[in-house]
All heavy atoms as atom14 arrays in JSON, in Angstrom:
{
  "sequence": "MENTRSMAIQMPEETYQRLKAYLKRHKVKQKDFVIGLVEAAMEKEANAAPGADSE",
  "atom14_mask": [
    [1, 1, 1, 1, 1, 1, 1, 1, 0, 0, 0, 0, 0, 0],
    [1, 1, 1, 1, 1, 1, 1, 1, 1, 0, 0, 0, 0, 0],
    [1, 1, 1, 1, 1, 1, 1, 1, 0, 0, 0, 0, 0, 0],
    [1, 1, 1, 1, 1, 1, 1, 0, 0, 0, 0, 0, 0, 0],
    [1, 1, 1, 1, 1, 1, 1, 1, 1, 1, 1, 0, 0, 0],
    [1, 1, 1, 1, 1, 1, 0, 0, 0, 0, 0, 0, 0, 0],
    [1, 1, 1, 1, 1, 1, 1, 1, 0, 0, 0, 0, 0, 0],
    [1, 1, 1, 1, 1, 0, 0, 0, 0, 0, 0, 0, 0, 0],
    [1, 1, 1, 1, 1, 1, 1, 1, 0, 0, 0, 0, 0, 0],
    [1, 1, 1, 1, 1, 1, 1, 1, 1, 0, 0, 0, 0, 0],
    [1, 1, 1, 1, 1, 1, 1, 1, 0, 0, 0, 0, 0, 0],
    [1, 1, 1, 1, 1, 1, 1, 0, 0, 0, 0, 0, 0, 0],
    [1, 1, 1, 1, 1, 1, 1, 1, 1, 0, 0, 0, 0, 0],
    [1, 1, 1, 1, 1, 1, 1, 1, 1, 0, 0, 0, 0, 0],
    [1, 1, 1, 1, 1, 1, 1, 0, 0, 0, 0, 0, 0, 0],
    [1, 1, 1, 1, 1, 1, 1, 1, 1, 1, 1, 1, 0, 0],
    [1, 1, 1, 1, 1, 1, 1, 1, 1, 0, 0, 0, 0, 0],
    [1, 1, 1, 1, 1, 1, 1, 1, 1, 1, 1, 0, 0, 0],
    [1, 1, 1, 1, 1, 1, 1, 1, 0, 0, 0, 0, 0, 0],
    [1, 1, 1, 1, 1, 1, 1, 1, 1, 0, 0, 0, 0, 0],
    [1, 1, 1, 1, 1, 0, 0, 0, 0, 0, 0, 0, 0, 0],
    [1, 1, 1, 1, 1, 1, 1, 1, 1, 1, 1, 1, 0, 0],
    [1, 1, 1, 1, 1, 1, 1, 1, 0, 0, 0, 0, 0, 0],
    [1, 1, 1, 1, 1, 1, 1, 1, 1, 0, 0, 0, 0, 0],
    [1, 1, 1, 1, 1, 1, 1, 1, 1, 1, 1, 0, 0, 0],
    [1, 1, 1, 1, 1, 1, 1, 1, 1, 1, 0, 0, 0, 0],
    [1, 1, 1, 1, 1, 1, 1, 1, 1, 0, 0, 0, 0, 0],
    [1, 1, 1, 1, 1, 1, 1, 0, 0, 0, 0, 0, 0, 0],
    [1, 1, 1, 1, 1, 1, 1, 1, 1, 0, 0, 0, 0, 0],
    [1, 1, 1, 1, 1, 1, 1, 1, 1, 0, 0, 0, 0, 0],
    [1, 1, 1, 1, 1, 1, 1, 1, 1, 0, 0, 0, 0, 0],
    [1, 1, 1, 1, 1, 1, 1, 1, 0, 0, 0, 0, 0, 0],
    [1, 1, 1, 1, 1, 1, 1, 1, 1, 1, 1, 0, 0, 0],
    [1, 1, 1, 1, 1, 1, 1, 0, 0, 0, 0, 0, 0, 0],
    [1, 1, 1, 1, 1, 1, 1, 1, 0, 0, 0, 0, 0, 0],
    [1, 1, 1, 1, 0, 0, 0, 0, 0, 0, 0, 0, 0, 0],
    [1, 1, 1, 1, 1, 1, 1, 1, 0, 0, 0, 0, 0, 0],
    [1, 1, 1, 1, 1, 1, 1, 0, 0, 0, 0, 0, 0, 0],
    [1, 1, 1, 1, 1, 1, 1, 1, 1, 0, 0, 0, 0, 0],
    [1, 1, 1, 1, 1, 0, 0, 0, 0, 0, 0, 0, 0, 0],
    [1, 1, 1, 1, 1, 0, 0, 0, 0, 0, 0, 0, 0, 0],
    [1, 1, 1, 1, 1, 1, 1, 1, 0, 0, 0, 0, 0, 0],
    [1, 1, 1, 1, 1, 1, 1, 1, 1, 0, 0, 0, 0, 0],
    [1, 1, 1, 1, 1, 1, 1, 1, 1, 0, 0, 0, 0, 0],
    [1, 1, 1, 1, 1, 1, 1, 1, 1, 0, 0, 0, 0, 0],
    [1, 1, 1, 1, 1, 0, 0, 0, 0, 0, 0, 0, 0, 0],
    [1, 1, 1, 1, 1, 1, 1, 1, 0, 0, 0, 0, 0, 0],
    [1, 1, 1, 1, 1, 0, 0, 0, 0, 0, 0, 0, 0, 0],
    [1, 1, 1, 1, 1, 0, 0, 0, 0, 0, 0, 0, 0, 0],
    [1, 1, 1, 1, 1, 1, 1, 0, 0, 0, 0, 0, 0, 0],
    [1, 1, 1, 1, 0, 0, 0, 0, 0, 0, 0, 0, 0, 0],
    [1, 1, 1, 1, 1, 0, 0, 0, 0, 0, 0, 0, 0, 0],
    [1, 1, 1, 1, 1, 1, 1, 1, 0, 0, 0, 0, 0, 0],
    [1, 1, 1, 1, 1, 1, 0, 0, 0, 0, 0, 0, 0, 0],
    [1, 1, 1, 1, 1, 1, 1, 1, 1, 0, 0, 0, 0, 0]
  ],
  "atom14_positions": [
    [[5.73, 16.36, 15.46], [5.35, 15.79, 14.17], [6.43, 14.81, 13.72], [7.62, 15.11, 13.79], [5.18, 16.93, 13.16], [4.8, 16.47, 11.79], [4.51, 17.9, 10.72], [3.95, 17.05, 9.3], [0.0, 0.0, 0.0], [0.0, 0.0, 0.0], [0.0, 0.0, 0.0], [0.0, 0.0, 0.0], [0.0, 0.0, 0.0], [0.0, 0.0, 0.0]],
    [[6.0, 13.64, 13.26], [6.98, 12.65, 12.84], [7.53, 12.99, 11.46], [6.88, 13.66, 10.66], [6.38, 11.25, 12.87], [5.71, 10.77, 11.62], [5.13, 9.37, 11.75], [4.15, 9.22, 12.47], [5.67, 8.46, 11.12], [0.0, 0.0, 0.0], [0.0, 0.0, 0.0], [0.0, 0.0, 0.0], [0.0, 0.0, 0.0], [0.0, 0.0, 0.0]],
    [[8.75, 12.55, 11.21], [9.37, 12.77, 9.9], [8.62, 11.97, 8.84], [8.21, 10.84, 9.1], [10.84, 12.36, 9.91], [11.66, 13.25, 10.81], [11.33, 14.39, 11.05], [12.74, 12.71, 11.33], [0.0, 0.0, 0.0], [0.0, 0.0, 0.0], [0.0, 0.0, 0.0], [0.0, 0.0, 0.0], [0.0, 0.0, 0.0], [0.0, 0.0, 0.0]],
    [[8.48, 12.53, 7.67], [7.81, 11.84, 6.58], [8.67, 11.9, 5.33], [9.53, 12.76, 5.2], [6.42, 12.45, 6.26], [6.6, 13.81, 5.88], [5.5, 12.37, 7.46], [0.0, 0.0, 0.0], [0.0, 0.0, 0.0], [0.0, 0.0, 0.0], [0.0, 0.0, 0.0], [0.0, 0.0, 0.0], [0.0, 0.0, 0.0], [0.0, 0.0, 0.0]],
    [[8.43, 10.98, 4.42], [9.11, 10.93, 3.13], [8.05, 10.81, 2.05], [6.99, 10.24, 2.27], [10.04, 9.71, 3.04], [11.17, 9.68, 4.05], [12.22, 10.75, 3.81], [12.78, 10.69, 2.49], [14.0, 10.28, 2.19], [14.82, 9.89, 3.14], [14.43, 10.29, 0.95], [0.0, 0.0, 0.0], [0.0, 0.0, 0.0], [0.0, 0.0, 0.0]],
    [[8.36, 11.3, 0.88], [7.45, 11.21, -0.26], [7.84, 10.02, -1.12], [9.0, 9.61, -1.18], [7.52, 12.48, -1.11], [7.06, 13.58, -0.38], [0.0, 0.0, 0.0], [0.0, 0.0, 0.0], [0.0, 0.0, 0.0], [0.0, 0.0, 0.0], [0.0, 0.0, 0.0], [0.0, 0.0, 0.0], [0.0, 0.0, 0.0], [0.0, 0.0, 0.0]],
    [[6.83, 9.46, -1.8], [7.06, 8.34, -2.71], [6.21, 8.59, -3.95], [5.03, 8.9, -3.85], [6.64, 7.03, -2.04], [6.87, 5.82, -2.91], [6.45, 4.26, -2.09], [4.67, 4.33, -2.14], [0.0, 0.0, 0.0], [0.0, 0.0, 0.0], [0.0, 0.0, 0.0], [0.0, 0.0, 0.0], [0.0, 0.0, 0.0], [0.0, 0.0, 0.0]],
    [[6.82, 8.46, -5.1], [6.09, 8.64, -6.36], [6.25, 7.37, -7.18], [7.32, 6.77, -7.23], [6.63, 9.82, -7.13], [0.0, 0.0, 0.0], [0.0, 0.0, 0.0], [0.0, 0.0, 0.0], [0.0, 0.0, 0.0], [0.0, 0.0, 0.0], [0.0, 0.0, 0.0], [0.0, 0.0, 0.0], [0.0, 0.0, 0.0], [0.0, 0.0, 0.0]],
    [[5.17, 6.95, -7.82], [5.21, 5.78, -8.69], [4.47, 6.09, -9.98], [3.66, 7.02, -10.03], [4.6, 4.53, -8.03], [3.11, 4.74, -7.75], [5.34, 4.15, -6.76], [2.36, 3.48, -7.44], [0.0, 0.0, 0.0], [0.0, 0.0, 0.0], [0.0, 0.0, 0.0], [0.0, 0.0, 0.0], [0.0, 0.0, 0.0], [0.0, 0.0, 0.0]],
    [[4.77, 5.31, -10.99], [4.01, 5.39, -12.23], [3.28, 4.07, -12.4], [3.81, 3.02, -12.06], [4.94, 5.63, -13.42], [5.58, 7.0, -13.4], [6.42, 7.25, -14.63], [6.92, 6.33, -15.27], [6.59, 8.52, -14.97], [0.0, 0.0, 0.0], [0.0, 0.0, 0.0], [0.0, 0.0, 0.0], [0.0, 0.0, 0.0], [0.0, 0.0, 0.0]],
    [[2.05, 4.15, -12.91], [1.27, 2.94, -13.16], [0.44, 3.14, -14.41], [0.24, 4.29, -14.83], [0.37, 2.62, -11.96], [-0.74, 3.63, -11.7], [-1.86, 3.18, -10.36], [-0.8, 3.25, -8.95], [0.0, 0.0, 0.0], [0.0, 0.0, 0.0], [0.0, 0.0, 0.0], [0.0, 0.0, 0.0], [0.0, 0.0, 0.0], [0.0, 0.0, 0.0]],
    [[-0.03, 2.06, -14.99], [-0.87, 2.2, -16.18], [-2.12, 3.02, -15.89], [-2.67, 2.97, -14.78], [-1.24, 0.75, -16.51], [-0.18, -0.09, -15.87], [0.22, 0.66, -14.64], [0.0, 0.0, 0.0], [0.0, 0.0, 0.0], [0.0, 0.0, 0.0], [0.0, 0.0, 0.0], [0.0, 0.0, 0.0], [0.0, 0.0, 0.0], [0.0, 0.0, 0.0]],
    [[-2.57, 3.78, -16.86], [-3.75, 4.63, -16.7], [-4.97, 3.83, -16.24], [-5.71, 4.28, -15.37], [-4.06, 5.35, -18.02], [-5.28, 6.26, -17.96], [-5.13, 7.47, -17.06], [-3.98, 7.91, -16.83], [-6.16, 8.0, -16.59], [0.0, 0.0, 0.0], [0.0, 0.0, 0.0], [0.0, 0.0, 0.0], [0.0, 0.0, 0.0], [0.0, 0.0, 0.0]],
    [[-5.18, 2.65, -16.81], [-6.34, 1.85, -16.43], [-6.28, 1.48, -14.95], [-7.29, 1.55, -14.23], [-6.42, 0.58, -17.27], [-7.61, -0.29, -16.93], [-7.68, -1.57, -17.71], [-6.89, -1.78, -18.66], [-8.54, -2.41, -17.37], [0.0, 0.0, 0.0], [0.0, 0.0, 0.0], [0.0, 0.0, 0.0], [0.0, 0.0, 0.0], [0.0, 0.0, 0.0]],
    [[-5.12, 1.09, -14.48], [-4.95, 0.75, -13.07], [-5.2, 1.96, -12.19], [-5.85, 1.87, -11.15], [-3.52, 0.2, -12.82], [-3.31, -0.92, -13.67], [-3.33, -0.22, -11.37], [0.0, 0.0, 0.0], [0.0, 0.0, 0.0], [0.0, 0.0, 0.0], [0.0, 0.0, 0.0], [0.0, 0.0, 0.0], [0.0, 0.0, 0.0], [0.0, 0.0, 0.0]],
    [[-4.71, 3.11, -12.61], [-4.91, 4.35, -11.85], [-6.4, 4.68, -11.73], [-6.88, 5.01, -10.64], [-4.16, 5.5, -12.53], [-4.34, 6.81, -11.82], [-3.64, 7.1, -10.65], [-5.21, 7.78, -12.31], [-3.8, 8.31, -10.0], [-5.38, 8.99, -11.67], [-4.68, 9.25, -10.5], [-4.85, 10.44, -9.86], [0.0, 0.0, 0.0], [0.0, 0.0, 0.0]],
    [[-7.13, 4.55, -12.84], [-8.56, 4.85, -12.81], [-9.32, 3.86, -11.92], [-10.23, 4.26, -11.19], [-9.14, 4.87, -14.24], [-8.61, 6.0, -15.09], [-8.82, 7.38, -14.49], [-9.81, 7.65, -13.81], [-7.87, 8.28, -14.73], [0.0, 0.0, 0.0], [0.0, 0.0, 0.0], [0.0, 0.0, 0.0], [0.0, 0.0, 0.0], [0.0, 0.0, 0.0]],
    [[-8.92, 2.61, -11.98], [-9.55, 1.61, -11.11], [-9.26, 1.9, -9.64], [-10.14, 1.75, -8.78], [-9.07, 0.21, -11.48], [-9.59, -0.27, -12.83], [-9.03, -1.62, -13.22], [-9.38, -2.63, -12.24], [-8.67, -3.72, -11.99], [-7.55, -3.95, -12.66], [-9.05, -4.59, -11.09], [0.0, 0.0, 0.0], [0.0, 0.0, 0.0], [0.0, 0.0, 0.0]],
    [[-8.03, 2.31, -9.35], [-7.66, 2.67, -7.99], [-8.49, 3.84, -7.49], [-9.03, 3.8, -6.38], [-6.17, 3.01, -7.91], [-5.68, 3.61, -6.59], [-5.89, 2.63, -5.43], [-4.22, 4.02, -6.7], [0.0, 0.0, 0.0], [0.0, 0.0, 0.0], [0.0, 0.0, 0.0], [0.0, 0.0, 0.0], [0.0, 0.0, 0.0], [0.0, 0.0, 0.0]],
    [[-8.6, 4.88, -8.31], [-9.37, 6.06, -7.9], [-10.83, 5.68, -7.62], [-11.42, 6.16, -6.65], [-9.3, 7.15, -8.96], [-7.89, 7.73, -9.17], [-7.27, 8.22, -7.89], [-7.46, 9.7, -7.74], [-6.75, 10.25, -6.59], [0.0, 0.0, 0.0], [0.0, 0.0, 0.0], [0.0, 0.0, 0.0], [0.0, 0.0, 0.0], [0.0, 0.0, 0.0]],
    [[-11.4, 4.82, -8.46], [-12.78, 4.38, -8.25], [-12.91, 3.59, -6.95], [-13.86, 3.77, -6.19], [-13.25, 3.56, -9.45], [0.0, 0.0, 0.0], [0.0, 0.0, 0.0], [0.0, 0.0, 0.0], [0.0, 0.0, 0.0], [0.0, 0.0, 0.0], [0.0, 0.0, 0.0], [0.0, 0.0, 0.0], [0.0, 0.0, 0.0], [0.0, 0.0, 0.0]],
    [[-11.93, 2.73, -6.69], [-11.93, 1.93, -5.46], [-11.89, 2.85, -4.23], [-12.65, 2.66, -3.28], [-10.73, 0.99, -5.46], [-10.61, 0.17, -4.19], [-11.19, -1.08, -4.09], [-9.9, 0.66, -3.09], [-11.08, -1.82, -2.93], [-9.79, -0.06, -1.92], [-10.39, -1.31, -1.85], [-10.29, -2.03, -0.68], [0.0, 0.0, 0.0], [0.0, 0.0, 0.0]],
    [[-10.98, 3.81, -4.27], [-10.84, 4.74, -3.15], [-12.12, 5.51, -2.9], [-12.53, 5.71, -1.76], [-9.67, 5.7, -3.41], [-8.29, 5.05, -3.53], [-7.26, 6.09, -3.95], [-7.88, 4.36, -2.25], [0.0, 0.0, 0.0], [0.0, 0.0, 0.0], [0.0, 0.0, 0.0], [0.0, 0.0, 0.0], [0.0, 0.0, 0.0], [0.0, 0.0, 0.0]],
    [[-12.77, 5.93, -3.97], [-14.01, 6.68, -3.84], [-15.12, 5.81, -3.25], [-15.83, 6.24, -2.34], [-14.44, 7.23, -5.21], [-15.64, 8.13, -5.15], [-15.94, 8.74, -6.51], [-17.11, 9.69, -6.42], [-17.41, 10.31, -7.72], [0.0, 0.0, 0.0], [0.0, 0.0, 0.0], [0.0, 0.0, 0.0], [0.0, 0.0, 0.0], [0.0, 0.0, 0.0]],
    [[-15.23, 4.57, -3.75], [-16.26, 3.64, -3.24], [-16.08, 3.36, -1.76], [-17.04, 3.24, -1.01], [-16.21, 2.31, -3.99], [-16.9, 2.28, -5.3], [-17.09, 0.87, -5.83], [-15.92, 0.0, -5.76], [-14.95, -0.05, -6.68], [-15.0, 0.74, -7.74], [-13.95, -0.88, -6.54], [0.0, 0.0, 0.0], [0.0, 0.0, 0.0], [0.0, 0.0, 0.0]],
    [[-14.82, 3.23, -1.35], [-14.53, 2.87, 0.04], [-14.25, 4.08, 0.93], [-13.93, 3.9, 2.11], [-13.36, 1.87, 0.08], [-13.72, 0.57, -0.54], [-14.32, -0.44, 0.16], [-13.59, 0.11, -1.81], [-14.54, -1.47, -0.64], [-14.11, -1.15, -1.85], [0.0, 0.0, 0.0], [0.0, 0.0, 0.0], [0.0, 0.0, 0.0], [0.0, 0.0, 0.0]],
    [[-14.34, 5.27, 0.34], [-14.13, 6.52, 1.08], [-12.84, 6.49, 1.89], [-12.82, 6.76, 3.09], [-15.33, 6.8, 1.98], [-16.6, 7.01, 1.2], [-17.79, 7.27, 2.07], [-18.99, 7.5, 1.17], [-20.23, 7.15, 1.78], [0.0, 0.0, 0.0], [0.0, 0.0, 0.0], [0.0, 0.0, 0.0], [0.0, 0.0, 0.0], [0.0, 0.0, 0.0]],
    [[-11.75, 6.17, 1.18], [-10.44, 6.13, 1.82], [-9.48, 7.0, 1.01], [-9.6, 7.1, -0.2], [-9.93, 4.67, 1.95], [-9.73, 4.02, 0.61], [-8.66, 4.6, 2.76], [0.0, 0.0, 0.0], [0.0, 0.0, 0.0], [0.0, 0.0, 0.0], [0.0, 0.0, 0.0], [0.0, 0.0, 0.0], [0.0, 0.0, 0.0], [0.0, 0.0, 0.0]],
    [[-8.57, 7.64, 1.71], [-7.57, 8.48, 1.04], [-6.47, 7.61, 0.46], [-6.1, 6.58, 1.01], [-6.96, 9.47, 2.03], [-7.96, 10.51, 2.51], [-7.3, 11.47, 3.47], [-8.32, 12.49, 3.96], [-7.72, 13.43, 4.89], [0.0, 0.0, 0.0], [0.0, 0.0, 0.0], [0.0, 0.0, 0.0], [0.0, 0.0, 0.0], [0.0, 0.0, 0.0]],
    [[-5.94, 8.05, -0.68], [-4.89, 7.31, -1.37], [-3.7, 7.07, -0.43], [-3.16, 5.96, -0.37], [-4.45, 8.07, -2.6], [-3.41, 7.36, -3.44], [-3.15, 8.1, -4.74], [-4.06, 8.55, -5.41], [-1.89, 8.24, -5.09], [0.0, 0.0, 0.0], [0.0, 0.0, 0.0], [0.0, 0.0, 0.0], [0.0, 0.0, 0.0], [0.0, 0.0, 0.0]],
    [[-3.3, 8.09, 0.29], [-2.17, 7.97, 1.22], [-2.44, 6.88, 2.25], [-1.58, 6.02, 2.49], [-1.93, 9.31, 1.91], [-0.88, 9.27, 2.99], [-0.76, 10.61, 3.69], [0.18, 10.54, 4.86], [0.27, 11.8, 5.58], [0.0, 0.0, 0.0], [0.0, 0.0, 0.0], [0.0, 0.0, 0.0], [0.0, 0.0, 0.0], [0.0, 0.0, 0.0]],
    [[-3.6, 6.9, 2.87], [-3.93, 5.9, 3.88], [-3.97, 4.49, 3.3], [-3.53, 3.54, 3.93], [-5.27, 6.23, 4.54], [-5.24, 7.55, 5.3], [-4.15, 7.97, 5.74], [-6.31, 8.17, 5.44], [0.0, 0.0, 0.0], [0.0, 0.0, 0.0], [0.0, 0.0, 0.0], [0.0, 0.0, 0.0], [0.0, 0.0, 0.0], [0.0, 0.0, 0.0]],
    [[-4.5, 4.37, 2.08], [-4.58, 3.08, 1.41], [-3.18, 2.5, 1.16], [-2.91, 1.35, 1.5], [-5.35, 3.23, 0.1], [-5.49, 1.96, -0.68], [-6.35, 0.96, -0.25], [-4.79, 1.76, -1.85], [-6.5, -0.22, -0.98], [-4.92, 0.59, -2.58], [-5.78, -0.4, -2.14], [0.0, 0.0, 0.0], [0.0, 0.0, 0.0], [0.0, 0.0, 0.0]],
    [[-2.3, 3.31, 0.61], [-0.94, 2.83, 0.29], [-0.17, 2.5, 1.56], [0.48, 1.45, 1.64], [-0.19, 3.85, -0.59], [1.27, 3.45, -0.77], [-0.88, 4.01, -1.94], [0.0, 0.0, 0.0], [0.0, 0.0, 0.0], [0.0, 0.0, 0.0], [0.0, 0.0, 0.0], [0.0, 0.0, 0.0], [0.0, 0.0, 0.0], [0.0, 0.0, 0.0]],
    [[-0.25, 3.36, 2.56], [0.44, 3.08, 3.82], [-0.08, 1.78, 4.42], [0.7, 0.95, 4.92], [0.3, 4.26, 4.81], [1.13, 5.45, 4.3], [0.73, 3.85, 6.21], [0.91, 6.74, 5.08], [0.0, 0.0, 0.0], [0.0, 0.0, 0.0], [0.0, 0.0, 0.0], [0.0, 0.0, 0.0], [0.0, 0.0, 0.0], [0.0, 0.0, 0.0]],
    [[-1.38, 1.56, 4.35], [-1.97, 0.32, 4.86], [-1.43, -0.91, 4.13], [-1.14, -1.93, 4.75], [0.0, 0.0, 0.0], [0.0, 0.0, 0.0], [0.0, 0.0, 0.0], [0.0, 0.0, 0.0], [0.0, 0.0, 0.0], [0.0, 0.0, 0.0], [0.0, 0.0, 0.0], [0.0, 0.0, 0.0], [0.0, 0.0, 0.0], [0.0, 0.0, 0.0]],
    [[-1.31, -0.81, 2.8], [-0.76, -1.93, 2.03], [0.68, -2.24, 2.43], [1.05, -3.4, 2.62], [-0.8, -1.62, 0.53], [-2.17, -1.57, -0.14], [-2.02, -1.12, -1.59], [-2.86, -2.92, -0.06], [0.0, 0.0, 0.0], [0.0, 0.0, 0.0], [0.0, 0.0, 0.0], [0.0, 0.0, 0.0], [0.0, 0.0, 0.0], [0.0, 0.0, 0.0]],
    [[1.48, -1.2, 2.55], [2.9, -1.37, 2.91], [3.01, -1.98, 4.31], [3.76, -2.94, 4.53], [3.66, -0.03, 2.82], [5.05, -0.14, 3.4], [3.69, 0.46, 1.38], [0.0, 0.0, 0.0], [0.0, 0.0, 0.0], [0.0, 0.0, 0.0], [0.0, 0.0, 0.0], [0.0, 0.0, 0.0], [0.0, 0.0, 0.0], [0.0, 0.0, 0.0]],
    [[2.27, -1.44, 5.26], [2.33, -1.94, 6.63], [1.85, -3.38, 6.71], [2.43, -4.2, 7.43], [1.55, -1.04, 7.57], [2.22, 0.3, 7.78], [1.44, 1.25, 8.65], [0.21, 1.05, 8.85], [2.04, 2.22, 9.14], [0.0, 0.0, 0.0], [0.0, 0.0, 0.0], [0.0, 0.0, 0.0], [0.0, 0.0, 0.0], [0.0, 0.0, 0.0]],
    [[0.8, -3.73, 5.96], [0.28, -5.1, 5.97], [1.32, -6.08, 5.41], [1.5, -7.18, 5.95], [-1.02, -5.19, 5.16], [0.0, 0.0, 0.0], [0.0, 0.0, 0.0], [0.0, 0.0, 0.0], [0.0, 0.0, 0.0], [0.0, 0.0, 0.0], [0.0, 0.0, 0.0], [0.0, 0.0, 0.0], [0.0, 0.0, 0.0], [0.0, 0.0, 0.0]],
    [[2.0, -5.69, 4.34], [3.02, -6.55, 3.76], [4.18, -6.77, 4.73], [4.68, -7.89, 4.87], [3.54, -5.95, 2.45], [0.0, 0.0, 0.0], [0.0, 0.0, 0.0], [0.0, 0.0, 0.0], [0.0, 0.0, 0.0], [0.0, 0.0, 0.0], [0.0, 0.0, 0.0], [0.0, 0.0, 0.0], [0.0, 0.0, 0.0], [0.0, 0.0, 0.0]],
    [[4.6, -5.72, 5.4], [5.71, -5.85, 6.35], [5.29, -6.67, 7.57], [6.08, -7.47, 8.08], [6.22, -4.47, 6.75], [6.93, -3.77, 5.61], [7.74, -2.23, 6.05], [6.36, -1.21, 6.54], [0.0, 0.0, 0.0], [0.0, 0.0, 0.0], [0.0, 0.0, 0.0], [0.0, 0.0, 0.0], [0.0, 0.0, 0.0], [0.0, 0.0, 0.0]],
    [[4.05, -6.5, 8.01], [3.54, -7.28, 9.15], [3.45, -8.75, 8.79], [3.82, -9.62, 9.58], [2.16, -6.75, 9.56], [1.59, -7.42, 10.78], [2.31, -7.08, 12.07], [2.98, -6.01, 12.13], [2.24, -7.88, 13.02], [0.0, 0.0, 0.0], [0.0, 0.0, 0.0], [0.0, 0.0, 0.0], [0.0, 0.0, 0.0], [0.0, 0.0, 0.0]],
    [[3.0, -9.05, 7.57], [2.92, -10.43, 7.11], [4.29, -11.07, 7.11], [4.46, -12.21, 7.56], [2.31, -10.47, 5.7], [2.15, -11.85, 5.15], [1.51, -11.81, 3.77], [1.42, -13.2, 3.16], [0.86, -13.17, 1.82], [0.0, 0.0, 0.0], [0.0, 0.0, 0.0], [0.0, 0.0, 0.0], [0.0, 0.0, 0.0], [0.0, 0.0, 0.0]],
    [[5.29, -10.34, 6.63], [6.66, -10.87, 6.62], [7.17, -11.09, 8.04], [7.79, -12.1, 8.33], [7.58, -9.92, 5.88], [9.01, -10.43, 5.82], [9.96, -9.45, 5.18], [10.02, -8.28, 5.6], [10.65, -9.86, 4.23], [0.0, 0.0, 0.0], [0.0, 0.0, 0.0], [0.0, 0.0, 0.0], [0.0, 0.0, 0.0], [0.0, 0.0, 0.0]],
    [[6.89, -10.14, 8.93], [7.37, -10.25, 10.3], [6.76, -11.45, 11.02], [7.39, -12.04, 11.9], [7.05, -8.97, 11.06], [0.0, 0.0, 0.0], [0.0, 0.0, 0.0], [0.0, 0.0, 0.0], [0.0, 0.0, 0.0], [0.0, 0.0, 0.0], [0.0, 0.0, 0.0], [0.0, 0.0, 0.0], [0.0, 0.0, 0.0], [0.0, 0.0, 0.0]],
    [[5.53, -11.81, 10.63], [4.84, -12.92, 11.28], [5.04, -14.25, 10.56], [4.52, -15.26, 11.01], [3.34, -12.62, 11.38], [3.07, -11.5, 12.35], [3.78, -11.32, 13.33], [2.05, -10.72, 12.08], [0.0, 0.0, 0.0], [0.0, 0.0, 0.0], [0.0, 0.0, 0.0], [0.0, 0.0, 0.0], [0.0, 0.0, 0.0], [0.0, 0.0, 0.0]],
    [[5.81, -14.25, 9.48], [6.06, -15.5, 8.74], [6.9, -16.44, 9.59], [7.68, -16.02, 10.44], [6.78, -15.18, 7.42], [0.0, 0.0, 0.0], [0.0, 0.0, 0.0], [0.0, 0.0, 0.0], [0.0, 0.0, 0.0], [0.0, 0.0, 0.0], [0.0, 0.0, 0.0], [0.0, 0.0, 0.0], [0.0, 0.0, 0.0], [0.0, 0.0, 0.0]],
    [[6.74, -17.71, 9.33], [7.51, -18.72, 10.06], [9.0, -18.52, 9.79], [9.39, -18.22, 8.68], [7.07, -20.11, 9.62], [0.0, 0.0, 0.0], [0.0, 0.0, 0.0], [0.0, 0.0, 0.0], [0.0, 0.0, 0.0], [0.0, 0.0, 0.0], [0.0, 0.0, 0.0], [0.0, 0.0, 0.0], [0.0, 0.0, 0.0], [0.0, 0.0, 0.0]],
    [[9.82, -18.72, 10.81], [11.28, -18.59, 10.6], [11.73, -19.53, 9.5], [11.31, -20.68, 9.43], [11.86, -19.01, 11.95], [10.78, -18.78, 12.93], [9.5, -19.05, 12.17], [0.0, 0.0, 0.0], [0.0, 0.0, 0.0], [0.0, 0.0, 0.0], [0.0, 0.0, 0.0], [0.0, 0.0, 0.0], [0.0, 0.0, 0.0], [0.0, 0.0, 0.0]],
    [[12.58, -19.03, 8.62], [13.11, -19.83, 7.54], [12.25, -19.86, 6.3], [12.64, -20.36, 5.28], [0.0, 0.0, 0.0], [0.0, 0.0, 0.0], [0.0, 0.0, 0.0], [0.0, 0.0, 0.0], [0.0, 0.0, 0.0], [0.0, 0.0, 0.0], [0.0, 0.0, 0.0], [0.0, 0.0, 0.0], [0.0, 0.0, 0.0], [0.0, 0.0, 0.0]],
    [[11.04, -19.29, 6.38], [10.14, -19.26, 5.22], [10.6, -18.17, 4.27], [11.09, -17.13, 4.69], [8.72, -18.99, 5.67], [0.0, 0.0, 0.0], [0.0, 0.0, 0.0], [0.0, 0.0, 0.0], [0.0, 0.0, 0.0], [0.0, 0.0, 0.0], [0.0, 0.0, 0.0], [0.0, 0.0, 0.0], [0.0, 0.0, 0.0], [0.0, 0.0, 0.0]],
    [[10.48, -18.44, 2.98], [10.83, -17.43, 1.98], [9.89, -16.25, 2.13], [8.69, -16.4, 2.28], [10.71, -17.99, 0.55], [11.9, -18.84, 0.17], [12.88, -18.86, 0.95], [11.85, -19.47, -0.89], [0.0, 0.0, 0.0], [0.0, 0.0, 0.0], [0.0, 0.0, 0.0], [0.0, 0.0, 0.0], [0.0, 0.0, 0.0], [0.0, 0.0, 0.0]],
    [[10.46, -15.03, 2.01], [9.64, -13.82, 2.12], [9.29, -13.27, 0.75], [8.68, -12.24, 0.63], [10.35, -12.77, 2.96], [11.58, -12.43, 2.37], [0.0, 0.0, 0.0], [0.0, 0.0, 0.0], [0.0, 0.0, 0.0], [0.0, 0.0, 0.0], [0.0, 0.0, 0.0], [0.0, 0.0, 0.0], [0.0, 0.0, 0.0], [0.0, 0.0, 0.0]],
    [[9.71, -13.95, -0.32], [9.43, -13.46, -1.67], [8.37, -14.29, -2.32], [8.21, -15.4, -2.25], [10.69, -13.48, -2.52], [11.69, -12.48, -1.97], [12.94, -12.44, -2.85], [12.82, -12.38, -4.08], [14.02, -12.45, -2.29], [0.0, 0.0, 0.0], [0.0, 0.0, 0.0], [0.0, 0.0, 0.0], [0.0, 0.0, 0.0], [0.0, 0.0, 0.0]]
  ]
}
């Protein structure tokens, strides 16, 4: 089993409710959704042109 770490965030209630509705509509788990976002952002940065701003 790979090592894992926990991450907690706070967000506005409206955003949280919209997120929960999105996850339900798309039948995806919150954990999988967040990991996908993080991995996509890191992949985008890794594939950026050399010298391009990453921010």
